[in-house]
C-alpha beads as a LAMMPS data file, in Angstrom:
LAMMPS data file: protein, C-alpha beads

337 atoms
336 bonds

1 atom types
1 bond types

-500.0 500.0 xlo xhi
-500.0 500.0 ylo yhi
-500.0 500.0 zlo zhi

Masses

1 110.0

Atoms # bond

1 1 1 50.527 -343.792 370.155
2 1 1 51.869 -341.959 367.109
3 1 1 55.404 -341.596 365.900
4 1 1 56.828 -338.111 365.633
5 1 1 56.914 -337.379 361.921
6 1 1 59.479 -335.099 360.290
7 1 1 58.616 -331.442 360.856
8 1 1 56.328 -332.247 363.786
9 1 1 57.056 -330.879 367.252
10 1 1 57.004 -333.519 369.979
11 1 1 54.330 -333.822 372.595
12 1 1 55.584 -334.473 376.131
13 1 1 59.092 -335.901 376.135
14 1 1 59.168 -339.555 375.172
15 1 1 60.545 -341.998 377.702
16 1 1 61.828 -345.554 377.946
17 1 1 59.689 -346.049 381.068
18 1 1 57.190 -348.286 379.222
19 1 1 59.845 -350.822 378.226
20 1 1 61.456 -350.562 381.674
21 1 1 58.109 -351.503 383.262
22 1 1 57.306 -354.328 380.850
23 1 1 60.741 -355.941 381.079
24 1 1 61.527 -355.240 384.756
25 1 1 60.919 -358.763 386.173
26 1 1 62.913 -360.484 383.437
27 1 1 65.633 -357.818 383.367
28 1 1 66.239 -358.455 387.065
29 1 1 67.047 -362.041 386.088
30 1 1 69.153 -360.844 383.147
31 1 1 71.185 -358.566 385.408
32 1 1 71.735 -361.365 387.934
33 1 1 72.834 -363.695 385.136
34 1 1 75.169 -361.067 383.674
35 1 1 76.917 -360.611 387.015
36 1 1 77.125 -364.375 387.519
37 1 1 78.534 -365.070 384.057
38 1 1 81.064 -362.247 384.433
39 1 1 82.566 -364.099 387.376
40 1 1 85.927 -365.832 387.136
41 1 1 88.752 -367.116 389.300
42 1 1 90.963 -364.734 387.366
43 1 1 90.446 -361.659 389.511
44 1 1 90.946 -359.098 386.751
45 1 1 88.045 -360.437 384.669
46 1 1 85.160 -359.629 387.063
47 1 1 86.874 -356.367 388.036
48 1 1 86.923 -355.056 384.493
49 1 1 83.556 -356.538 383.534
50 1 1 81.791 -355.094 386.557
51 1 1 83.425 -351.701 385.973
52 1 1 81.665 -351.416 382.626
53 1 1 78.507 -353.374 383.457
54 1 1 77.789 -351.108 386.455
55 1 1 78.556 -347.867 384.639
56 1 1 74.954 -346.810 384.166
57 1 1 73.985 -347.894 380.651
58 1 1 70.295 -348.251 379.811
59 1 1 70.594 -351.939 378.806
60 1 1 68.387 -351.116 375.833
61 1 1 69.512 -353.988 373.603
62 1 1 68.703 -356.815 376.056
63 1 1 65.419 -355.082 376.876
64 1 1 64.547 -355.312 373.171
65 1 1 65.090 -359.082 373.320
66 1 1 62.852 -359.419 376.366
67 1 1 60.115 -357.143 374.992
68 1 1 60.199 -358.809 371.580
69 1 1 59.809 -362.254 373.147
70 1 1 56.936 -361.055 375.346
71 1 1 55.241 -359.384 372.372
72 1 1 55.176 -362.808 370.707
73 1 1 53.714 -364.572 373.776
74 1 1 56.911 -366.410 374.664
75 1 1 56.689 -368.111 378.052
76 1 1 59.944 -370.037 378.401
77 1 1 63.321 -369.191 379.935
78 1 1 65.480 -368.762 376.845
79 1 1 64.835 -365.056 376.397
80 1 1 66.716 -364.282 379.619
81 1 1 69.876 -366.060 378.462
82 1 1 69.643 -364.547 374.993
83 1 1 69.176 -361.073 376.473
84 1 1 72.243 -361.594 378.679
85 1 1 74.143 -362.782 375.605
86 1 1 73.161 -359.604 373.762
87 1 1 74.354 -357.489 376.685
88 1 1 77.702 -359.308 376.777
89 1 1 78.127 -358.843 373.032
90 1 1 77.485 -355.132 373.446
91 1 1 79.777 -354.833 376.466
92 1 1 82.594 -356.632 374.653
93 1 1 82.177 -354.242 371.733
94 1 1 82.465 -351.249 374.083
95 1 1 85.664 -352.619 375.604
96 1 1 87.165 -353.157 372.169
97 1 1 85.904 -349.793 370.855
98 1 1 87.514 -347.861 373.676
99 1 1 90.852 -349.451 372.868
100 1 1 90.568 -348.779 369.142
101 1 1 89.328 -345.213 369.690
102 1 1 91.752 -344.525 372.554
103 1 1 88.810 -343.211 374.605
104 1 1 89.429 -341.992 378.148
105 1 1 85.843 -341.666 379.394
106 1 1 82.624 -343.597 378.965
107 1 1 79.416 -342.465 380.654
108 1 1 81.485 -340.058 382.727
109 1 1 83.763 -342.777 384.116
110 1 1 87.312 -343.686 383.170
111 1 1 87.395 -346.385 380.539
112 1 1 88.728 -349.809 381.457
113 1 1 91.736 -349.329 379.199
114 1 1 92.885 -346.247 381.138
115 1 1 92.731 -348.216 384.409
116 1 1 93.890 -351.713 383.462
117 1 1 95.433 -351.182 380.032
118 1 1 94.581 -352.108 376.457
119 1 1 95.623 -355.739 376.621
120 1 1 93.425 -356.576 379.601
121 1 1 90.460 -354.719 378.088
122 1 1 90.665 -356.615 374.803
123 1 1 91.067 -359.995 376.515
124 1 1 88.172 -359.425 378.922
125 1 1 86.049 -358.401 375.947
126 1 1 86.958 -361.732 374.351
127 1 1 86.008 -363.549 377.578
128 1 1 82.576 -361.880 377.576
129 1 1 82.016 -362.900 373.951
130 1 1 82.861 -366.468 374.903
131 1 1 80.361 -366.374 377.753
132 1 1 77.738 -364.925 375.412
133 1 1 78.105 -367.840 373.027
134 1 1 78.004 -370.311 375.910
135 1 1 74.583 -368.962 376.949
136 1 1 73.324 -368.979 373.351
137 1 1 74.181 -372.670 373.052
138 1 1 72.415 -373.428 376.349
139 1 1 69.163 -371.988 374.941
140 1 1 69.179 -374.738 372.333
141 1 1 67.858 -372.729 369.387
142 1 1 70.050 -373.112 366.320
143 1 1 68.203 -370.253 364.612
144 1 1 68.844 -367.876 367.525
145 1 1 72.480 -368.973 367.652
146 1 1 72.815 -368.373 363.905
147 1 1 71.287 -364.889 364.167
148 1 1 73.476 -363.724 367.042
149 1 1 76.681 -365.339 365.808
150 1 1 76.179 -363.758 362.393
151 1 1 75.612 -360.400 364.083
152 1 1 78.886 -360.803 365.990
153 1 1 80.797 -361.292 362.746
154 1 1 79.000 -358.389 361.048
155 1 1 79.734 -356.061 363.979
156 1 1 83.448 -356.890 363.850
157 1 1 83.425 -356.308 360.104
158 1 1 81.753 -352.937 360.648
159 1 1 84.374 -351.958 363.208
160 1 1 87.183 -352.742 360.785
161 1 1 85.362 -350.890 358.027
162 1 1 84.956 -347.841 360.263
163 1 1 88.641 -347.977 361.161
164 1 1 89.598 -347.997 357.494
165 1 1 87.220 -345.089 356.796
166 1 1 88.420 -343.006 359.757
167 1 1 89.870 -339.637 358.782
168 1 1 88.996 -340.178 355.098
169 1 1 86.734 -337.373 353.904
170 1 1 86.134 -339.262 350.664
171 1 1 83.762 -341.513 352.645
172 1 1 80.352 -341.264 350.985
173 1 1 77.018 -341.145 352.746
174 1 1 76.204 -344.591 351.335
175 1 1 79.469 -346.016 352.676
176 1 1 78.858 -344.487 356.078
177 1 1 75.341 -345.892 356.269
178 1 1 76.742 -349.328 355.423
179 1 1 79.267 -348.985 358.266
180 1 1 76.669 -348.144 360.918
181 1 1 74.324 -350.768 359.523
182 1 1 77.011 -353.312 360.400
183 1 1 78.545 -351.683 363.478
184 1 1 75.362 -350.653 365.317
185 1 1 72.169 -351.787 363.616
186 1 1 73.181 -355.461 363.316
187 1 1 73.003 -356.052 367.072
188 1 1 69.698 -354.161 367.414
189 1 1 68.268 -356.282 364.595
190 1 1 69.490 -359.551 366.087
191 1 1 68.333 -358.621 369.599
192 1 1 64.805 -358.031 368.321
193 1 1 64.619 -360.952 365.883
194 1 1 65.456 -363.687 368.378
195 1 1 62.202 -362.892 370.231
196 1 1 59.859 -364.377 367.619
197 1 1 62.425 -367.088 366.832
198 1 1 62.305 -368.669 370.293
199 1 1 58.521 -368.136 370.338
200 1 1 58.357 -370.335 367.213
201 1 1 56.758 -367.646 365.078
202 1 1 56.963 -367.563 361.313
203 1 1 59.039 -365.734 358.731
204 1 1 56.785 -362.658 358.674
205 1 1 57.154 -362.043 362.403
206 1 1 60.900 -362.576 362.231
207 1 1 61.238 -360.161 359.335
208 1 1 59.138 -357.520 361.094
209 1 1 61.299 -357.665 364.218
210 1 1 64.514 -357.723 362.207
211 1 1 63.354 -354.629 360.290
212 1 1 62.303 -352.978 363.552
213 1 1 65.671 -353.562 365.194
214 1 1 67.729 -352.588 362.166
215 1 1 65.803 -349.363 361.565
216 1 1 65.889 -348.482 365.252
217 1 1 69.643 -349.123 365.362
218 1 1 70.267 -346.861 362.366
219 1 1 68.115 -344.113 363.867
220 1 1 69.849 -344.523 367.238
221 1 1 73.334 -344.158 365.730
222 1 1 72.370 -341.134 363.617
223 1 1 70.945 -339.441 366.700
224 1 1 74.216 -340.164 368.532
225 1 1 76.059 -338.541 365.605
226 1 1 73.972 -335.404 366.095
227 1 1 74.445 -335.365 369.867
228 1 1 78.235 -335.474 369.464
229 1 1 78.048 -331.951 368.060
230 1 1 75.247 -330.599 370.193
231 1 1 74.286 -332.926 373.014
232 1 1 75.570 -333.831 376.454
233 1 1 77.826 -336.539 377.836
234 1 1 74.827 -337.943 379.752
235 1 1 72.883 -338.434 376.519
236 1 1 75.825 -339.943 374.664
237 1 1 77.510 -342.108 377.260
238 1 1 80.816 -340.446 376.312
239 1 1 82.268 -336.962 375.956
240 1 1 80.684 -334.709 373.370
241 1 1 83.101 -333.926 370.558
242 1 1 84.835 -337.302 370.890
243 1 1 83.977 -338.298 367.325
244 1 1 85.615 -335.104 366.042
245 1 1 88.723 -335.506 368.200
246 1 1 89.102 -339.123 367.080
247 1 1 88.800 -338.149 363.424
248 1 1 85.598 -340.135 362.925
249 1 1 83.773 -339.292 359.732
250 1 1 80.116 -339.269 360.731
251 1 1 77.104 -338.134 358.721
252 1 1 77.068 -334.506 359.970
253 1 1 80.699 -334.168 358.831
254 1 1 79.987 -335.833 355.485
255 1 1 77.079 -333.466 354.817
256 1 1 78.931 -330.327 355.968
257 1 1 81.984 -331.244 353.890
258 1 1 79.904 -331.873 350.785
259 1 1 78.040 -328.559 351.180
260 1 1 81.079 -326.425 352.086
261 1 1 83.297 -324.232 349.929
262 1 1 86.948 -324.989 349.242
263 1 1 88.210 -323.080 352.299
264 1 1 85.854 -325.042 354.537
265 1 1 86.905 -328.318 352.963
266 1 1 90.533 -327.406 353.584
267 1 1 89.639 -326.900 357.261
268 1 1 87.983 -330.308 357.419
269 1 1 91.022 -331.961 355.847
270 1 1 93.324 -330.326 358.377
271 1 1 91.053 -331.253 361.271
272 1 1 90.083 -334.809 360.369
273 1 1 92.956 -336.081 358.262
274 1 1 95.856 -334.188 359.857
275 1 1 94.659 -334.197 363.461
276 1 1 94.209 -330.435 363.975
277 1 1 91.250 -331.055 366.261
278 1 1 91.679 -328.939 369.389
279 1 1 88.804 -327.116 371.129
280 1 1 89.045 -324.148 368.763
281 1 1 88.785 -326.461 365.767
282 1 1 85.831 -328.263 367.359
283 1 1 84.046 -324.938 367.791
284 1 1 84.578 -324.108 364.114
285 1 1 83.513 -327.592 363.022
286 1 1 80.318 -327.268 365.043
287 1 1 79.633 -323.850 363.503
288 1 1 80.102 -325.205 359.971
289 1 1 77.854 -328.168 360.685
290 1 1 75.141 -325.776 361.863
291 1 1 75.702 -323.399 358.941
292 1 1 75.053 -326.102 356.379
293 1 1 72.108 -327.733 358.122
294 1 1 74.044 -330.963 358.575
295 1 1 72.456 -331.741 361.935
296 1 1 68.972 -331.171 360.544
297 1 1 69.809 -333.398 357.588
298 1 1 71.010 -336.149 359.887
299 1 1 67.947 -335.856 362.129
300 1 1 65.692 -336.058 359.076
301 1 1 67.296 -339.336 358.077
302 1 1 67.020 -340.632 361.646
303 1 1 63.311 -339.821 361.679
304 1 1 62.873 -341.708 358.429
305 1 1 64.389 -344.833 359.941
306 1 1 62.386 -344.253 363.113
307 1 1 59.183 -344.275 361.070
308 1 1 60.188 -347.616 359.531
309 1 1 60.887 -349.081 362.965
310 1 1 57.571 -347.802 364.282
311 1 1 55.621 -349.279 361.381
312 1 1 57.342 -352.655 361.779
313 1 1 56.466 -352.914 365.483
314 1 1 52.962 -351.553 364.890
315 1 1 52.223 -354.700 362.848
316 1 1 52.320 -356.767 366.063
317 1 1 49.111 -357.661 367.918
318 1 1 48.228 -355.050 370.578
319 1 1 49.974 -355.633 373.907
320 1 1 51.936 -353.766 376.551
321 1 1 55.143 -355.211 375.094
322 1 1 54.296 -353.944 371.609
323 1 1 53.556 -350.473 372.998
324 1 1 56.873 -350.582 374.843
325 1 1 58.715 -351.330 371.595
326 1 1 56.925 -348.405 369.951
327 1 1 57.830 -346.073 372.819
328 1 1 61.528 -346.873 372.378
329 1 1 61.392 -345.448 368.858
330 1 1 59.868 -342.226 370.116
331 1 1 62.437 -342.017 372.913
332 1 1 65.288 -342.460 370.453
333 1 1 64.125 -339.644 368.180
334 1 1 63.056 -337.407 371.043
335 1 1 66.651 -337.157 372.249
336 1 1 67.226 -334.515 369.552
337 1 1 63.715 -332.997 369.369

Bonds

1 1 1 2
2 1 2 3
3 1 3 4
4 1 4 5
5 1 5 6
6 1 6 7
7 1 7 8
8 1 8 9
9 1 9 10
10 1 10 11
11 1 11 12
12 1 12 13
13 1 13 14
14 1 14 15
15 1 15 16
16 1 16 17
17 1 17 18
18 1 18 19
19 1 19 20
20 1 20 21
21 1 21 22
22 1 22 23
23 1 23 24
24 1 24 25
25 1 25 26
26 1 26 27
27 1 27 28
28 1 28 29
29 1 29 30
30 1 30 31
31 1 31 32
32 1 32 33
33 1 33 34
34 1 34 35
35 1 35 36
36 1 36 37
37 1 37 38
38 1 38 39
39 1 39 40
40 1 40 41
41 1 41 42
42 1 42 43
43 1 43 44
44 1 44 45
45 1 45 46
46 1 46 47
47 1 47 48
48 1 48 49
49 1 49 50
50 1 50 51
51 1 51 52
52 1 52 53
53 1 53 54
54 1 54 55
55 1 55 56
56 1 56 57
57 1 57 58
58 1 58 59
59 1 59 60
60 1 60 61
61 1 61 62
62 1 62 63
63 1 63 64
64 1 64 65
65 1 65 66
66 1 66 67
67 1 67 68
68 1 68 69
69 1 69 70
70 1 70 71
71 1 71 72
72 1 72 73
73 1 73 74
74 1 74 75
75 1 75 76
76 1 76 77
77 1 77 78
78 1 78 79
79 1 79 80
80 1 80 81
81 1 81 82
82 1 82 83
83 1 83 84
84 1 84 85
85 1 85 86
86 1 86 87
87 1 87 88
88 1 88 89
89 1 89 90
90 1 90 91
91 1 91 92
92 1 92 93
93 1 93 94
94 1 94 95
95 1 95 96
96 1 96 97
97 1 97 98
98 1 98 99
99 1 99 100
100 1 100 101
101 1 101 102
102 1 102 103
103 1 103 104
104 1 104 105
105 1 105 106
106 1 106 107
107 1 107 108
108 1 108 109
109 1 109 110
110 1 110 111
111 1 111 112
112 1 112 113
113 1 113 114
114 1 114 115
115 1 115 116
116 1 116 117
117 1 117 118
118 1 118 119
119 1 119 120
120 1 120 121
121 1 121 122
122 1 122 123
123 1 123 124
124 1 124 125
125 1 125 126
126 1 126 127
127 1 127 128
128 1 128 129
129 1 129 130
130 1 130 131
131 1 131 132
132 1 132 133
133 1 133 134
134 1 134 135
135 1 135 136
136 1 136 137
137 1 137 138
138 1 138 139
139 1 139 140
140 1 140 141
141 1 141 142
142 1 142 143
143 1 143 144
144 1 144 145
145 1 145 146
146 1 146 147
147 1 147 148
148 1 148 149
149 1 149 150
150 1 150 151
151 1 151 152
152 1 152 153
153 1 153 154
154 1 154 155
155 1 155 156
156 1 156 157
157 1 157 158
158 1 158 159
159 1 159 160
160 1 160 161
161 1 161 162
162 1 162 163
163 1 163 164
164 1 164 165
165 1 165 166
166 1 166 167
167 1 167 168
168 1 168 169
169 1 169 170
170 1 170 171
171 1 171 172
172 1 172 173
173 1 173 174
174 1 174 175
175 1 175 176
176 1 176 177
177 1 177 178
178 1 178 179
179 1 179 180
180 1 180 181
181 1 181 182
182 1 182 183
183 1 183 184
184 1 184 185
185 1 185 186
186 1 186 187
187 1 187 188
188 1 188 189
189 1 189 190
190 1 190 191
191 1 191 192
192 1 192 193
193 1 193 194
194 1 194 195
195 1 195 196
196 1 196 197
197 1 197 198
198 1 198 199
199 1 199 200
200 1 200 201
201 1 201 202
202 1 202 203
203 1 203 204
204 1 204 205
205 1 205 206
206 1 206 207
207 1 207 208
208 1 208 209
209 1 209 210
210 1 210 211
211 1 211 212
212 1 212 213
213 1 213 214
214 1 214 215
215 1 215 216
216 1 216 217
217 1 217 218
218 1 218 219
219 1 219 220
220 1 220 221
221 1 221 222
222 1 222 223
223 1 223 224
224 1 224 225
225 1 225 226
226 1 226 227
227 1 227 228
228 1 228 229
229 1 229 230
230 1 230 231
231 1 231 232
232 1 232 233
233 1 233 234
234 1 234 235
235 1 235 236
236 1 236 237
237 1 237 238
238 1 238 239
239 1 239 240
240 1 240 241
241 1 241 242
242 1 242 243
243 1 243 244
244 1 244 245
245 1 245 246
246 1 246 247
247 1 247 248
248 1 248 249
249 1 249 250
250 1 250 251
251 1 251 252
252 1 252 253
253 1 253 254
254 1 254 255
255 1 255 256
256 1 256 257
257 1 257 258
258 1 258 259
259 1 259 260
260 1 260 261
261 1 261 262
262 1 262 263
263 1 263 264
264 1 264 265
265 1 265 266
266 1 266 267
267 1 267 268
268 1 268 269
269 1 269 270
270 1 270 271
271 1 271 272
272 1 272 273
273 1 273 274
274 1 274 275
275 1 275 276
276 1 276 277
277 1 277 278
278 1 278 279
279 1 279 280
280 1 280 281
281 1 281 282
282 1 282 283
283 1 283 284
284 1 284 285
285 1 285 286
286 1 286 287
287 1 287 288
288 1 288 289
289 1 289 290
290 1 290 291
291 1 291 292
292 1 292 293
293 1 293 294
294 1 294 295
295 1 295 296
296 1 296 297
297 1 297 298
298 1 298 299
299 1 299 300
300 1 300 301
301 1 301 302
302 1 302 303
303 1 303 304
304 1 304 305
305 1 305 306
306 1 306 307
307 1 307 308
308 1 308 309
309 1 309 310
310 1 310 311
311 1 311 312
312 1 312 313
313 1 313 314
314 1 314 315
315 1 315 316
316 1 316 317
317 1 317 318
318 1 318 319
319 1 319 320
320 1 320 321
321 1 321 322
322 1 322 323
323 1 323 324
324 1 324 325
325 1 325 326
326 1 326 327
327 1 327 328
328 1 328 329
329 1 329 330
330 1 330 331
331 1 331 332
332 1 332 333
333 1 333 334
334 1 334 335
335 1 335 336
336 1 336 337
């Protein structure tokens, strides 16, 4: 199995089927636990939780926890609860994100906030975070609890940072990478690292899985940035062009703005900072991004992080779980190949 290197054309389309197969028995238990822990006597809580939980997401993050544990020969029960905790953390983030971003659709379905309102969405997100921490405590690993609780704080910090950077074209590439490192990569890193932790492996194994998850998360987010200007709603889990309409400064915008002339920069300021972001403006933004090779530049960076993730997982002993972790990297990059 070889990672697609920059400038190489992919072989047959990569797939997440290997990790689906490897994790299927345990993910059945994770899904059952998720539905159970989303239950409540307060009727609105399971309604909103199930609306998002059943909306068709790949459940990639909890699958990373399961696969990472299996790759380190873990044979207990804790990985199921930690994987469910990771899924609840992610789901809570989605509920909060949709409120902050004022999103109307997610994965082709109406967002919870458009059905039940912002207040209910935020509070149910908080409930899911509480349930996540309850399951972490039940596992009994202080190290795993420390990793996931730290990730929760980092993710929230990244969200606030992104909010403060929104619509500001002075955002540098370095600042943007720091935002997505916190907002997206932190949960990927934590989801992967807790595998060797509960398997009682050493610092080297933990570091390898943390590096794998972080690099994969960065690559995943950069690919999403590209798809927003040239993908499909099915690939993204939201409407294409949403980042532009919400005034989000992503890497393709940063690169196109930096490479543009003064007239183009004036357009970007009107679109992103002053909210002139209708369909006509989106079409022009997409054209400018293509003109300046901003998508190619973003993909190149994603491939670089993908290579780091691949190398980190490749250091594991051969197993079906290791190969599944490697295949996820190829799948991530192949979405834009």
